[in-house]
C-alpha positions as a Python dict, from the first residue, in 0.01 Angstrom:
ca = {
    (1, 'M'): (0, 0, 0),
    (2, 'S'): (-354, -94, 133),
    (3, 'P'): (-567, -288, -47),
    (4, 'L'): (-951, -139, -125),
    (5, 'K'): (-1189, -333, 29),
    (6, 'I'): (-1570, -234, 34),
    (7, 'T'): (-1823, -391, 234),
    (8, 'T'): (-2211, -334, 186),
    (9, 'R'): (-2495, -302, 429),
    (10, 'D'): (-2808, -203, 484),
    (11, 'A'): (-2943, 84, 731),
    (12, 'A'): (-3270, 268, 781),
    (13, 'D'): (-3194, 520, 560),
    (14, 'G'): (-3069, 273, 274),
    (15, 'P'): (-2736, 151, 162),
    (16, 'V'): (-2417, 199, 361),
    (17, 'L'): (-2101, 107, 167),
    (18, 'K'): (-1757, 122, 368),
    (19, 'I'): (-1482, 164, 174),
    (20, 'S'): (-1139, 60, 336),
    (21, 'G'): (-763, 83, 174),
    (22, 'E'): (-681, 302, -84),
    (23, 'L'): (-932, 430, -325),
    (24, 'D'): (-668, 534, -626),
    (25, 'Y'): (-606, 475, -978),
    (26, 'A'): (-530, 103, -979),
    (27, 'N'): (-871, 26, -773),
    (28, 'A'): (-1133, 298, -786),
    (29, 'A'): (-1348, 107, -1090),
    (30, 'Q'): (-1360, -119, -807),
    (31, 'L'): (-1624, 167, -685),
    (32, 'R'): (-1723, 281, -1014),
    (33, 'D'): (-1815, -99, -1128),
    (34, 'L'): (-1988, -167, -813),
    (35, 'I'): (-2246, 189, -811),
    (36, 'P'): (-2465, 106, -1057),
    (37, 'T'): (-2577, -231, -904),
    (38, 'I'): (-2674, -60, -573),
    (39, 'G'): (-3027, -14, -613),
    (40, 'L'): (-3179, 306, -434),
    (41, 'R'): (-3551, 411, -399),
    (42, 'P'): (-3667, 811, -383),
    (43, 'G'): (-3579, 941, -57),
    (44, 'Q'): (-3311, 696, 42),
    (45, 'R'): (-2953, 827, 102),
    (46, 'L'): (-2654, 640, -19),
    (47, 'T'): (-2361, 643, 260),
    (48, 'L'): (-2010, 644, 179),
    (49, 'D'): (-1819, 545, 514),
    (50, 'L'): (-1482, 623, 452),
    (51, 'G'): (-1334, 579, 776),
    (52, 'R'): (-1085, 297, 683),
    (53, 'M'): (-1016, 480, 385),
    (54, 'A'): (-627, 489, 390),
    (55, 'F'): (-577, 725, 64),
    (56, 'C'): (-777, 861, -205),
    (57, 'D'): (-661, 1016, -564),
    (58, 'S'): (-850, 1211, -790),
    (59, 'S'): (-1005, 882, -956),
    (60, 'G'): (-1131, 796, -597),
    (61, 'I'): (-1283, 1135, -557),
    (62, 'T'): (-1447, 1056, -956),
    (63, 'A'): (-1591, 743, -817),
    (64, 'M'): (-1760, 913, -536),
    (65, 'I'): (-1906, 1220, -776),
    (66, 'A'): (-2021, 860, -976),
    (67, 'A'): (-2183, 776, -659),
    (68, 'R'): (-2365, 1127, -623),
    (69, 'N'): (-2487, 1074, -937),
    (70, 'H'): (-2633, 755, -911),
    (71, 'A'): (-2790, 824, -610),
    (72, 'H'): (-2945, 1161, -804),
    (73, 'A'): (-3060, 998, -1069),
    (74, 'A'): (-3257, 756, -881),
    (75, 'R'): (-3382, 1080, -699),
    (76, 'A'): (-3187, 952, -372),
    (77, 'D'): (-2943, 1115, -137),
    (78, 'V'): (-2578, 1077, -84),
    (79, 'A'): (-2352, 1121, 235),
    (80, 'L'): (-2009, 1115, 305),
    (81, 'A'): (-1891, 981, 670),
    (82, 'A'): (-1577, 1002, 847),
    (83, 'V'): (-1389, 1128, 567),
    (84, 'P'): (-1046, 1137, 634),
    (85, 'A'): (-901, 1484, 731),
    (86, 'H'): (-665, 1482, 433),
    (87, 'T'): (-937, 1344, 200),
    (88, 'L'): (-1187, 1628, 371),
    (89, 'R'): (-892, 1914, 296),
    (90, 'V'): (-909, 1807, -55),
    (91, 'L'): (-1322, 1799, -57),
    (92, 'R'): (-1307, 2141, 89),
    (93, 'I'): (-1038, 2327, -147),
    (94, 'V'): (-1231, 2198, -464),
    (95, 'G'): (-1531, 2297, -362),
    (96, 'L'): (-1684, 1952, -350),
    (97, 'D'): (-1773, 1996, 71),
    (98, 'R'): (-2044, 2207, -112),
    (99, 'I'): (-2241, 1890, -275),
    (100, 'F'): (-2181, 1617, -60),
    (101, 'T'): (-2321, 1567, 271),
    (102, 'I'): (-2072, 1529, 518),
    (103, 'H'): (-2097, 1366, 842),
    (104, 'P'): (-1840, 1268, 1135),
    (105, 'D'): (-1935, 891, 1166),
    (106, 'G'): (-2127, 578, 985),
    (107, 'E'): (-2363, 585, 1230),
    (108, 'T'): (-2488, 927, 1220),
    (109, 'A'): (-2475, 922, 823),
    (110, 'A'): (-2658, 614, 801),
    (111, 'G'): (-2956, 668, 1055),
    (112, 'S'): (-2883, 374, 1232),
}
């Protein structure tokens, strides 16, 4: 088991949330609770850097969708970066790769 850790930083295009550990039923609420506190301005991009995410279940994907909804409500964009192969496969199977912009790494996504 790998505990969830979320760090936040500001980048040129907007806030970046770096997610490490397991984003699952036991702790996805941590991300869902953090999302509404992230200030976004129209035109910014909220980036979820998943490069150190060890595991993601449907609760984690639901939290990512909540992040997307938060960004869109602020007239901002959302991007996923460094998505692990197993999670990317699930996103593609369920068609979520069509609603998320996906970047190979955090720096590319955040415009750093």
